[in-house]
C-alpha positions as CSV (number, residue, x, y, z in Angstrom):
1,M,153.7,-62.3,-249.5
2,Q,156.5,-59.9,-250.3
3,I,159.9,-60.4,-248.7
4,A,161.5,-57.1,-247.7
5,H,164.8,-58.4,-246.5
6,M,167.1,-61.4,-246.3
7,R,168.9,-63.2,-243.5
8,L,172.6,-63.5,-244.3
9,K,175.0,-65.9,-242.6
10,I,178.7,-66.0,-243.6
11,L,180.4,-69.2,-242.4
12,L,184.1,-70.0,-242.0
13,P,185.3,-73.6,-241.5
14,F,185.4,-73.2,-237.7
15,R,183.1,-70.3,-236.8
16,V,180.3,-68.0,-237.9
17,F,181.9,-64.8,-239.4
18,A,178.8,-62.7,-239.6
19,E,175.1,-62.9,-239.2
20,K,172.7,-60.2,-240.4
21,N,168.9,-60.2,-240.4
22,D,167.9,-57.1,-242.3
23,V,169.9,-57.4,-245.6
24,L,168.4,-55.6,-248.6
25,R,170.8,-56.8,-251.3
26,I,174.0,-58.8,-251.7
27,V,176.6,-58.8,-254.5
28,V,179.2,-61.6,-254.7
29,M,182.0,-62.5,-257.1
30,T,181.7,-65.7,-259.1
31,H,184.0,-67.2,-261.6
32,G,181.7,-65.8,-264.3
33,G,181.6,-62.2,-262.8
34,S,179.6,-60.4,-260.2
35,F,176.3,-61.8,-259.1
36,G,173.5,-59.8,-257.3
37,I,170.8,-61.1,-255.1
38,L,167.6,-59.2,-254.0
39,P,165.1,-60.5,-251.5
40,R,162.6,-61.8,-254.1
41,R,165.2,-63.6,-256.2
42,L,164.5,-67.3,-256.9
43,D,166.4,-69.9,-254.8
44,C,169.9,-70.6,-256.2
45,I,173.4,-71.9,-255.5
46,A,176.6,-70.3,-256.8
47,S,180.3,-71.0,-256.6
48,L,182.2,-68.0,-255.3
49,S,185.7,-66.8,-256.3
50,A,187.9,-64.8,-254.1
51,G,186.8,-61.1,-254.1
52,I,184.8,-58.5,-252.3
53,L,181.3,-59.4,-251.0
54,V,179.0,-56.4,-250.6
55,F,175.8,-56.4,-248.6
56,E,173.5,-53.6,-247.6
57,T,171.4,-53.3,-244.5
58,K,169.2,-50.4,-243.3
59,S,171.2,-50.0,-240.1
60,D,174.8,-50.4,-241.5
61,G,174.4,-49.2,-245.1
62,E,176.9,-50.9,-247.5
63,V,179.2,-53.4,-245.8
64,Y,182.3,-54.8,-247.6
65,V,183.9,-58.2,-246.8
66,A,186.8,-59.8,-248.5
67,V,186.1,-63.5,-249.0
68,D,188.0,-66.4,-250.3
69,E,186.6,-69.1,-252.6
70,G,183.4,-70.7,-251.4
71,V,179.7,-71.4,-252.0
72,L,176.5,-69.4,-251.7
73,A,173.1,-71.0,-251.2
74,K,169.8,-68.9,-251.2
75,T,166.6,-70.5,-250.0
76,G,163.6,-68.3,-249.4
77,S,164.8,-65.3,-247.4
78,S,168.0,-67.0,-246.1
79,V,171.3,-66.7,-247.8
80,L,174.1,-68.9,-246.5
81,I,177.7,-68.2,-247.7
82,S,180.4,-70.7,-246.8
83,V,184.0,-69.6,-247.5
84,R,187.5,-70.6,-246.5
85,N,188.5,-67.2,-245.1
86,A,187.0,-63.7,-244.7
87,I,188.2,-60.3,-243.6
88,G,186.1,-57.3,-242.7
89,G,186.2,-54.0,-240.9
90,M,188.6,-52.3,-243.3
91,S,188.2,-49.7,-246.1
92,L,187.4,-51.0,-249.6
93,D,191.0,-50.3,-250.8
94,K,192.6,-52.3,-248.0
95,L,190.1,-55.2,-248.5
96,R,191.1,-55.4,-252.2
97,E,194.8,-55.5,-251.2
98,A,194.0,-58.2,-248.6
99,V,192.3,-60.3,-251.3
100,E,195.2,-60.0,-253.6
101,K,197.9,-60.5,-250.9
102,E,196.4,-63.2,-248.7
103,F,193.8,-65.2,-250.7
104,L,195.5,-65.3,-254.1
105,Q,198.9,-65.9,-252.5
106,L,197.5,-68.8,-250.5
107,N,196.2,-70.3,-253.8
108,E,199.8,-70.1,-255.2
109,Q,201.2,-71.7,-252.0
110,E,198.5,-74.5,-252.3
111,Q,199.5,-75.1,-255.9
112,R,203.2,-75.5,-254.9
113,V,202.3,-77.9,-252.0
114,R,200.1,-80.0,-254.4
115,S,202.9,-80.1,-256.9
116,V,205.4,-81.4,-254.3
117,L,202.8,-84.0,-253.1
118,A,202.2,-85.1,-256.7
119,K,206.0,-85.6,-257.1
120,M,206.2,-87.5,-253.9
121,E,203.3,-89.8,-254.9
122,S,204.7,-90.5,-258.3
123,G,208.1,-91.3,-256.7
124,F,206.5,-93.6,-254.2
125,I,204.5,-95.4,-257.0
126,R,207.7,-95.7,-259.1
127,R,209.6,-97.3,-256.2
128,L,206.6,-99.6,-255.5
129,V,206.5,-100.8,-259.1
130,N,210.3,-101.4,-259.1
131,F,210.0,-103.3,-255.8
132,H,207.2,-105.4,-257.2
133,H,209.3,-106.3,-260.3
134,D,212.3,-107.3,-258.2
């Protein structure tokens, strides 16, 4: 049996971003570089980095979606992509700018928040140790 197309579902934490049934090919960005999927590819799982996801359908042609970090799982003809955030409906140039501006900036903000939380936790532990010794 030859599979001619794939079913693609892009999930966000609280909703389904996109669902397509006639996908011919998919290209995603991983931490190791770009990664292409065709209908007859073996089942796989990949960790995605922030970047541009490309998929092609007979009816829409090439479609570009900016995605944040996430996970891709391919089983049979189904491809499930779960990401923290996604943006579509823009030109390729604007999507690239959106990735750089929103997703990468969010990662920097998360790092600052984590740094502050780590300092607060270490301060709490230090006070707890001092309290215990007193």
